[in-house]
C-alpha atoms as one frame of an Amber mdcrd trajectory, in Angstrom:
protein
 170.256 -22.018 129.783 171.001 -25.636 130.597 170.129 -28.895 128.912 170.076
 -32.410 130.367 171.010 -35.334 128.118 171.896 -39.008 128.493 175.548 -39.180
 127.450 178.556 -41.478 127.574 181.507 -40.282 129.649 183.723 -39.845 126.580
 181.005 -37.816 124.880 180.775 -35.449 127.843 184.548 -34.941 127.733 184.273
 -33.939 124.082 181.422 -31.526 124.765 183.266 -30.102 127.767 186.306 -29.471
 125.565 184.177 -27.787 122.902 182.549 -25.572 125.514 186.008 -24.708 126.874
 186.955 -23.430 123.413 189.202 -26.240 122.195 190.777 -25.412 118.834 193.022
 -28.388 118.021 192.388 -32.042 118.904 194.816 -34.884 118.198 195.040 -38.493
 119.326 195.566 -42.141 118.524 192.734 -44.690 118.815 192.823 -46.710 122.001
 190.039 -48.275 124.040 188.613 -46.853 126.281 189.487 -43.334 125.101 188.477
 -43.483 121.430 184.930 -42.080 121.523 186.074 -38.708 122.861 187.902 -37.758
 119.678 185.251 -39.431 117.526 182.616 -37.222 119.164 184.645 -34.103 118.425
 184.973 -35.252 114.809 181.168 -35.014 114.551 181.332 -31.327 115.442 184.748
 -30.369 114.038 183.689 -28.633 110.821 180.727 -26.937 112.470 182.813 -25.612
 115.351 186.001 -24.888 113.436 188.152 -27.402 115.299 191.197 -28.945 113.638
 191.037 -32.684 114.438 193.332 -35.532 113.443 194.095 -39.156 114.137 197.878
 -38.963 114.458 200.275 -41.769 113.535 201.008 -42.405 117.228 200.587 -40.782
 120.651 204.022 -39.144 120.662 203.294 -37.420 117.369 199.800 -36.505 118.593
 201.214 -34.766 121.666 204.003 -33.025 119.774 201.505 -31.735 117.200 199.332
 -30.430 120.018 202.360 -28.833 121.683 203.106 -26.823 118.539 199.564 -25.471
 118.609 199.718 -24.746 122.346 203.014 -22.864 121.912 201.001 -20.575 119.648
 198.394 -19.938 122.312 195.748 -22.416 121.125 193.601 -24.574 123.379 194.334
 -28.210 122.571 193.190 -31.685 123.604 195.137 -34.929 123.148 193.448 -38.313
 123.596 194.986 -41.724 124.302 194.739 -44.784 126.520 197.121 -45.515 129.379
 199.668 -47.489 127.342 199.637 -44.672 124.792 200.930 -42.403 127.544 204.090
 -44.519 127.547 204.651 -43.565 123.912 203.947 -39.891 124.637 205.940 -39.753
 127.874 209.192 -38.583 126.289 207.893 -35.194 125.091 205.516 -34.912 128.062
 208.262 -35.143 130.687 210.120 -32.240 129.061 206.933 -30.278 128.412 206.205
 -29.991 132.133 209.410 -27.975 132.539 208.878 -25.836 129.453 205.158 -25.285
 129.937 202.713 -23.981 127.342 201.064 -20.719 126.365 197.490 -21.664 125.480
 195.981 -24.693 127.207 196.861 -28.370 126.784 194.747 -31.166 128.246 195.535
 -34.859 127.936 192.678 -37.324 128.189 194.307 -40.550 129.386 191.900 -43.460
 129.845 193.084 -46.202 132.207 191.822 -49.755 131.838 191.570 -51.604 135.181
 190.851 -55.261 134.613 192.311 -54.982 132.066 189.574 -55.281 129.458 191.549
 -54.470 126.307 195.096 -53.555 127.312 198.508 -55.043 127.991 198.813 -53.398
 131.397 196.829 -52.017 134.333 199.062 -48.985 134.832 197.754 -46.092 136.907
 198.031 -42.626 135.354 197.657 -40.958 138.772 201.135 -42.231 139.596 202.470
 -40.830 136.320 201.075 -37.406 137.169 202.869 -37.531 140.506 206.067 -38.657
 138.788 205.923 -35.959 136.107 204.514 -33.074 138.221 201.397 -32.870 136.061
 198.014 -32.126 137.666 195.599 -35.060 137.457 191.818 -34.788 137.644 189.879
 -38.007 138.313 186.137 -37.837 137.514 183.726 -40.453 138.866 180.688 -39.817
 136.638 179.903 -38.508 133.142 178.739 -35.262 134.778 182.058 -34.827 136.560
 183.937 -35.751 133.381 182.169 -32.881 131.627 182.862 -30.393 134.417 186.446
 -31.465 135.092 187.296 -31.228 131.383 186.400 -27.540 131.488 188.334 -27.116
 134.730 191.354 -28.809 133.147 191.443 -26.209 130.378 191.113 -23.393 132.915
 193.949 -24.723 135.071 196.212 -25.394 132.093 195.750 -21.877 130.777 196.168
 -20.220 134.178 199.254 -22.147 135.295 200.715 -22.642 131.791 201.204 -26.384
 132.262 199.666 -29.517 130.744 196.839 -31.134 132.728 195.816 -34.800 132.672
 192.164 -35.802 132.772 192.362 -39.406 133.948 189.379 -41.630 133.377 188.857
 -45.367 133.676 186.878 -47.760 131.494 183.745 -47.482 133.643 183.804 -43.676
 133.541 184.614 -43.403 129.832 182.036 -45.962 128.750 179.257 -45.491 131.299
 176.243 -43.356 130.458 174.383 -40.952 132.707 172.196 -37.884 132.791 174.438
 -34.878 132.246 173.398 -31.287 132.727 175.142 -29.254 130.059 175.812 -25.584
 130.723 174.991 -24.905 127.082 173.119 -26.854 124.441 175.128 -29.057 122.091
 176.547 -27.315 119.000 173.874 -26.800 116.359 174.091 -29.564 113.752 171.393
 -28.172 111.493 173.578 -25.558 109.804 177.158 -26.801 109.329 179.708 -24.054
 109.371 181.950 -23.741 106.363 185.308 -25.482 106.869 188.267 -23.159 106.623
 190.568 -23.471 103.587 193.644 -25.700 103.710 192.562 -27.360 106.946 192.990
 -24.232 109.072 190.312 -24.289 111.794 187.756 -21.488 111.638 187.962 -20.541
 115.281 191.628 -21.282 115.890 192.399 -17.631 116.337 195.316 -17.432 118.737
 198.303 -15.266 119.422 200.571 -17.192 117.084 204.066 -18.456 117.764 206.478
 -16.030 119.363 210.158 -16.922 119.349 211.445 -17.341 122.890 214.346 -19.266
 124.446 211.735 -20.805 126.746 210.613 -23.156 123.966 214.043 -24.775 123.606
 214.883 -27.092 126.472 218.493 -27.129 127.686 219.933 -28.164 131.060 220.178
 -24.523 132.146 216.505 -23.889 131.334 215.523 -27.077 133.157 217.393 -25.949
 136.263 215.653 -22.589 136.125 212.176 -24.018 135.609 212.263 -26.873 138.117
 211.761 -24.664 141.210 208.917 -22.911 139.394 207.317 -26.276 138.616 207.527
 -27.428 142.233 205.971 -24.178 143.424 203.089 -24.684 141.006 202.338 -28.002
 142.724 201.951 -26.215 146.075 199.646 -23.616 144.533 197.536 -26.303 142.880
 197.195 -28.272 146.117 195.897 -25.132 147.811 193.448 -24.502 144.955 192.246
 -28.111 144.879 191.483 -28.143 148.600 188.712 -25.624 148.053 187.060 -27.257
 145.041 183.681 -29.042 145.360 185.082 -32.111 143.588 186.795 -32.943 146.879
 183.774 -33.463 149.105 183.024 -34.941 152.545 179.804 -36.721 153.487 178.715
 -38.613 156.602 179.662 -38.331 160.282 180.993 -41.749 161.329 184.322 -42.397
 163.035 185.492 -44.684 160.227 186.715 -42.627 157.328 186.784 -43.796 153.726
 188.789 -41.998 151.085 188.166 -42.857 147.414 188.472 -41.375 143.940 187.026
 -41.986 140.503 184.403 -44.653 140.011 185.574 -46.355 143.231 183.879 -43.530
 145.145 180.546 -44.539 143.592 181.147 -48.172 144.506 181.829 -47.086 148.096
 178.592 -45.113 148.234 176.617 -48.151 147.113 178.575 -50.599 149.280 177.859
 -48.794 152.583 174.248 -47.953 151.794 172.242 -48.458 154.964 175.342 -48.171
 157.167 176.098 -44.492 156.556 176.202 -43.697 160.295 179.421 -45.726 160.566
 181.370 -43.847 157.917 182.561 -40.453 156.746 183.501 -40.481 153.078 186.094
 -38.178 151.497 185.653 -38.236 147.736 188.703 -36.929 145.853 188.258 -35.613
 142.332 191.596 -33.769 142.003 194.062 -36.493 142.879 197.346 -34.736 142.067
 198.569 -32.511 143.602 196.866 -34.064 146.607 194.429 -31.594 148.276 196.189
 -31.738 151.641 194.228 -29.044 153.490 190.887 -30.645 152.656 192.264 -34.089
 153.524 193.667 -32.895 156.850 190.339 -31.354 157.827 188.622 -34.650 157.016
 191.148 -36.771 158.937 190.895 -34.807 162.179 187.475 -36.268 162.930 188.421
 -39.852 162.055 189.558 -42.779 164.236 190.216 -45.282 161.435 190.775 -44.725
 157.726 189.887 -47.047 154.835 191.365 -46.229 151.404 189.530 -47.548 148.337
 191.127 -47.110 144.916 191.731 -49.107 141.770 195.280 -50.094 140.808 198.146
 -48.288 142.599 197.982 -47.354 146.327 198.371 -43.711 145.366 195.791 -42.171
 147.711 196.894 -44.564 150.445 200.476 -43.311 150.234 199.316 -39.704 150.284
 197.160 -40.401 153.349 199.953 -42.251 155.163 202.356 -39.357 154.560 199.817
 -36.816 155.784 198.935 -38.872 158.885 202.627 -39.205 159.684 203.486 -35.548
 159.184 200.497 -34.370 161.210 201.049 -37.032 163.941 197.401 -38.102 163.729
 196.256 -41.182 165.733 194.650 -42.764 162.655 195.219 -46.338 161.441 195.097
 -46.738 157.657 193.589 -49.818 155.949 194.158 -50.350 152.245 196.250 -52.289
 149.763 199.525 -52.120 151.639 198.291 -54.138 154.613 196.232 -56.594 152.589
 192.693 -55.371 153.138 192.036 -54.642 149.448 193.274 -56.253 146.207 196.469
 -54.759 144.788 195.346 -55.241 141.169 192.287 -55.756 139.014 189.071 -53.846
 138.522 186.956 -53.112 141.588 183.203 -53.422 141.961 180.723 -53.081 144.814
 181.267 -56.651 146.005 185.051 -56.239 146.117 184.642 -53.142 148.255 182.089
 -54.772 150.565 184.528 -57.637 151.117 187.361 -55.211 151.907 185.272 -53.068
 154.236 184.058 -56.176 156.070 187.655 -57.355 156.515 188.424 -54.002 158.135
 185.328 -54.138 160.360 186.152 -57.707 161.418 189.661 -56.609 162.365 188.278
 -53.691 164.380 185.881 -55.980 166.252 188.634 -58.474 166.956 191.044 -55.854
 168.276 188.303 -53.800 169.968 190.023 -50.776 168.479 186.870 -48.801 167.706
 184.772 -46.911 170.215 181.568 -48.734 169.170 180.466 -52.023 167.634 180.818
 -52.445 163.849 178.378 -54.824 162.157 179.311 -56.350 158.809 178.080 -54.679
 155.636 175.611 -56.890 153.779 176.422 -58.326 150.386 174.062 -59.787 147.805
 175.188 -62.766 145.754 174.825 -62.766 141.960 175.449 -65.650 139.553 178.778
 -65.483 137.685 178.820 -64.152 134.146 179.439 -66.684 131.377 182.994 -66.870
 130.040 183.308 -65.843 126.400 186.777 -66.275 124.954 187.858 -63.588 122.450
 188.329 -64.760 118.875 188.965 -63.452 115.380 185.757 -62.622 113.518 184.283
 -65.135 111.107 185.949 -64.506 107.750 188.767 -62.333 109.144 191.671 -62.168
 106.682 194.100 -62.613 109.566 192.959 -66.225 110.009 193.909 -66.996 106.399
 197.367 -65.458 106.839 197.996 -67.217 110.150 196.966 -70.566 108.725 199.136
 -69.999 105.637 202.226 -69.331 107.740 201.387 -72.321 109.904 201.394 -74.547
 106.819 204.576 -72.952 105.502 206.302 -73.512 108.852 205.154 -77.155 108.950
 206.600 -77.733 105.503 209.873 -76.052 106.486 210.176 -78.234 109.565 209.382
 -81.353 107.548 211.921 -80.543 104.823 214.824 -79.203 106.906 213.946 -79.660
 110.603 213.949 -75.871 111.070 211.605 -74.362 113.666 209.771 -71.072 113.138
 209.089 -68.562 115.926 206.169 -66.191 115.483 206.296 -62.758 117.142 203.028
 -60.873 117.381 201.950 -57.321 118.028 199.037 -55.292 119.411 195.782 -55.457
 117.490 193.037 -57.872 116.448 195.717 -60.261 115.225 196.967 -60.756 118.785
 194.064 -63.230 118.905 196.134 -65.465 116.632 197.636 -66.822 119.839 194.377
 -68.600 120.656 193.704 -72.278 120.057 193.644 -73.802 117.488 195.817 -71.356
 115.515 198.466 -70.897 118.245 200.387 -68.524 115.985 201.581 -65.777 118.329
 204.558 -66.742 120.481 205.378 -63.227 121.767 203.417 -60.006 122.219 204.798
 -57.033 124.162 203.650 -53.630 122.936 202.832 -51.633 119.812 205.461 -52.224
 117.133 207.614 -54.610 119.179 207.044 -57.761 117.120 209.670 -56.980 114.470
 212.244 -55.822 117.005 211.721 -58.901 119.180 212.075 -61.095 116.103 215.394
 -59.385 115.442 216.582 -60.169 118.957 215.396 -63.764 118.699 217.314 -64.155
 115.442 220.566 -63.455 117.327 219.944 -65.984 120.084 218.152 -68.602 117.957
 220.102 -68.556 114.665 218.922 -72.070 113.814 215.255 -70.940 113.763 213.314
 -68.771 111.340 211.679 -65.593 112.657 208.324 -64.230 111.513 206.786 -61.028
 112.887 203.118 -60.127 112.380 202.034 -56.485 112.427 198.852 -54.633 111.470
 198.642 -51.724 109.059 197.837 -49.070 111.665 200.466 -50.441 114.048 203.010
 -50.403 111.216 202.573 -46.649 110.891 202.375 -46.206 114.674 205.744 -47.722
 115.599 206.681 -50.478 113.177 208.826 -48.527 110.729 211.834 -47.973 113.076
 211.953 -51.740 113.703 212.116 -52.392 109.945 214.947 -49.873 109.617 216.795
 -51.551 112.480 216.404 -55.020 110.946 217.829 -53.826 107.620 220.622 -51.816
 109.232 221.770 -54.753 111.348 221.057 -57.470 108.780 218.540 -59.455 110.821
 217.180 -62.613 109.187 213.499 -61.924 109.846 210.243 -61.963 107.886 207.640
 -59.254 108.385 204.019 -60.130 107.659 201.923 -56.960 107.426 198.225 -57.654
 107.951 196.704 -54.756 106.031 192.926 -54.829 106.484 192.582 -51.155 105.524
 191.566 -49.820 108.943 192.382 -49.570 112.633 190.056 -52.450 113.342 190.339
 -53.247 117.045 189.442 -49.754 118.264 186.485 -49.118 115.968 187.687 -48.735
 112.358 189.449 -45.383 112.493 191.468 -44.289 109.427 195.270 -44.297 109.294
 197.975 -42.962 106.913 197.684 -45.961 104.583 194.023 -45.443 103.720 194.028
 -42.013 102.074 191.274 -40.556 104.258 191.708 -38.237 107.261 189.786 -38.251
 110.525 187.377 -35.683 109.080 186.766 -37.753 105.950 188.726 -35.649 103.480
 191.000 -37.273 100.892 194.725 -37.394 101.573 197.820 -39.076 100.205 197.676
 -42.814 100.923 201.056 -44.077 102.029 201.943 -47.417 100.447 203.222 -49.881
 103.049 205.132 -52.009 100.547 206.780 -48.867  99.187 207.803 -47.749 102.675
 209.298 -51.173 103.411 211.269 -51.104 100.154 212.517 -47.601 100.890 213.859
 -48.909 104.193 216.093 -51.301 102.226 214.163 -54.572 102.424 215.047 -56.461
  99.226 212.288 -59.092  99.246 208.890 -57.392  99.348 205.740 -59.027  98.050
 202.079 -57.982  98.150 199.187 -60.423  98.211 195.608 -59.218  97.739 193.575
 -61.830  99.580 190.166 -60.476  98.570 190.863 -60.728  94.845 192.083 -64.345
  94.885 189.789 -67.309  94.376 192.253 -69.580  96.162 193.704 -67.140  98.689
 195.193 -69.791 100.968 197.434 -71.330  98.297 198.770 -67.919  97.270 199.380
 -66.927 100.901 201.236 -70.159 101.648 203.432 -69.673  98.581 204.261 -66.084
  99.555 204.961 -67.107 103.158 207.371 -69.849 102.034 209.267 -67.497  99.711
 209.623 -64.847 102.388 210.746 -67.248 105.125 213.320 -68.914 102.861 214.807
 -65.562 101.824 218.065 -64.869 103.675 217.867 -61.478 105.377 214.976 -59.104
 106.011 211.886 -59.924 103.955 208.296 -58.725 103.968 204.887 -59.716 102.661
 202.012 -57.235 102.742 198.714 -59.122 102.872 195.855 -56.899 101.728 192.214
 -57.551 102.485 189.180 -55.811 103.909 188.055 -56.011 107.517 184.835 -58.032
 107.647 183.545 -55.623 110.280 183.095 -52.851 107.709 182.463 -54.710 104.442
 179.389 -56.322 102.979 179.405 -60.112 103.464 180.157 -62.253 100.473 178.422
 -65.482  99.479 177.740 -67.782 102.388 179.218 -71.251 102.641 177.469 -74.399
 103.827 178.450 -77.976 104.659 177.037 -80.730 102.499 175.948 -83.392 104.990
 176.338 -86.235 102.508 179.930 -85.345 101.592 181.003 -84.447 105.149 182.861
 -87.260 106.924 182.591 -85.646 110.334 186.373 -85.407 110.656 186.057 -82.012
 112.370 189.124 -80.717 110.520 187.486 -77.336 109.846 186.802 -76.801 113.551
 190.088 -78.199 114.851 192.283 -76.260 112.442 190.639 -72.866 112.011 188.633
 -71.956 115.106 186.198 -69.906 113.020 183.240 -68.859 115.211 180.848 -69.434
 112.303 181.557 -73.190 112.338 180.208 -75.208 115.242 179.258 -78.755 116.203
 175.663 -78.906 117.472 175.133 -80.806 120.715 174.580 -84.492 120.061 175.571
 -84.229 116.390 178.634 -85.686 114.643 178.840 -83.203 111.754 179.455 -79.448
 112.017 177.273 -76.662 110.687 178.012 -73.141 109.421 175.849 -70.462 110.981
 174.651 -67.121 109.651 177.729 -65.226 110.892 179.663 -66.698 107.920 181.054
 -63.848 105.797 182.019 -65.981 102.819 185.826 -65.907 102.981 185.956 -69.541
 101.817 188.960 -70.560 103.927 187.083 -73.517 105.371 186.252 -74.742 101.859
 189.918 -74.578 100.930 191.035 -76.725 103.875 188.194 -79.265 103.949 189.810
 -82.640 103.054 186.550 -84.080 101.696 185.421 -81.049  99.708 182.190 -80.917
 101.695 182.121 -77.153 102.196 180.738 -75.214  99.256 179.126 -71.913  98.383
 175.494 -72.042  99.376 174.372 -69.522  96.815 172.560 -67.608  99.539 173.521
 -63.968  99.881 173.460 -62.575 103.403
């Protein structure tokens, strides 16, 4: 029995994992991977699956490894930069192997749309000797998820399912081999969090699970041999398919293969397309069969020239008279997200070169391209009423006062999260941003090379638990003169409001011990620790400025935990409005805060507050003429 449904790519991955018998699922929120674990959460109790949002990706993988050592089938979810955090255990795990099945969903973000980097997980798989499957559609994501579990169990190694933003977040008709789990009759959760269906062999003590140089030396030849076996297996799979009969070959993987199909529509007689779904180990036999009927080869792929390098090596080893056109010789962009127009431009560059050099056996007309108007540019900004804006503005005022009183500059180090947007005009409050948890460490380094300046590091609550604590320990241990500002809005806001260890609620909604951030900071040895509850203060700005000044002036590590609620998940408070008679039209509220709820209508000289106002009242506190007041209108 099959069922066809319209599903998002991440949803199909979750359903594929459930159908494959997944028993333990761990992960850390990260766009574009987040919805996969969230989908499994919907079914976890009913299907007896243990599911958790872990404190970071390294912990998520290590938790999953413990379950896999016991013979369980496990899934770990993360985005591409999360793989950096998990890479330490993963590199060793490839040598040790597993007993059940372990699949990593790693979602890459070409563009990037919401990431620090455009790194390519296919290259990591090659580097770490981990098989990588690269689906192009939601249907393939569903099928390749099940294949990943099969391969992991059979070969006793972890397998990476690599998606990209367009695959994870696109929707399509998906034919499910079985209907979705029945939601009408929830199964009874097992006691003490033990999953109902997590029946597995259990952990058996074995020297194999303890990595030492001798074990590594023994396992490395085995691992290399597995790559050869996988390449042979992949060459016969339908996910590596050939279509067309032209003398110009095109090799592509992932969503780029769909772009190619659309780009050459109407010109199919010119091309033969080799679509690769199992990118590592490279399916050499299938590729060699494809290349033998080709005169020229175009390689289309987002980010790294991974397939291009594999093709060049194969052409060289087989002494094939095939010229390769891709990123390395400038025919396609070396970075950024692809689309149909990008591919049409690249293919036309290749065809123009072939016409000019007369190096093809027949004429090659240009592929047609339709022109579309550009999309409007919309700069990212903090939400109207976001507590982060109040904290940023408070520190800005505190730093101004410090500079006025003692000519001391303040450097602000940021971190990854919504508050990264504090770098935008007019706040301009993030001077550095590197990776999760780096703000405090960078501030420590800056304090050594800029002793005349004050250092402030901003970090979010979820990021604090993810990787901020070691930086606090390091600052205390080495006596760094830095101030930590923890922006605790009670959620993992940027990725969709997932819970974290400071909230007291697990991924499945059950109550847990809430870990107090201020208490953790004190336990690390920070002597000045203050908490400010922004939501409970009538004049939150004044209190925040006072706390910021105290913390900055303290000699040595200091911390202020600013507590508030994310406006994305709370009911709006009273709206504010601008009294036209009192307003002088100075524009101070717009120039200083950058709140998207405040705008200056075209042709007008006085701003207005629109319905997106959430009632934080910051604008009223900074207005020099007192023209902004509560409107008395509830949203």
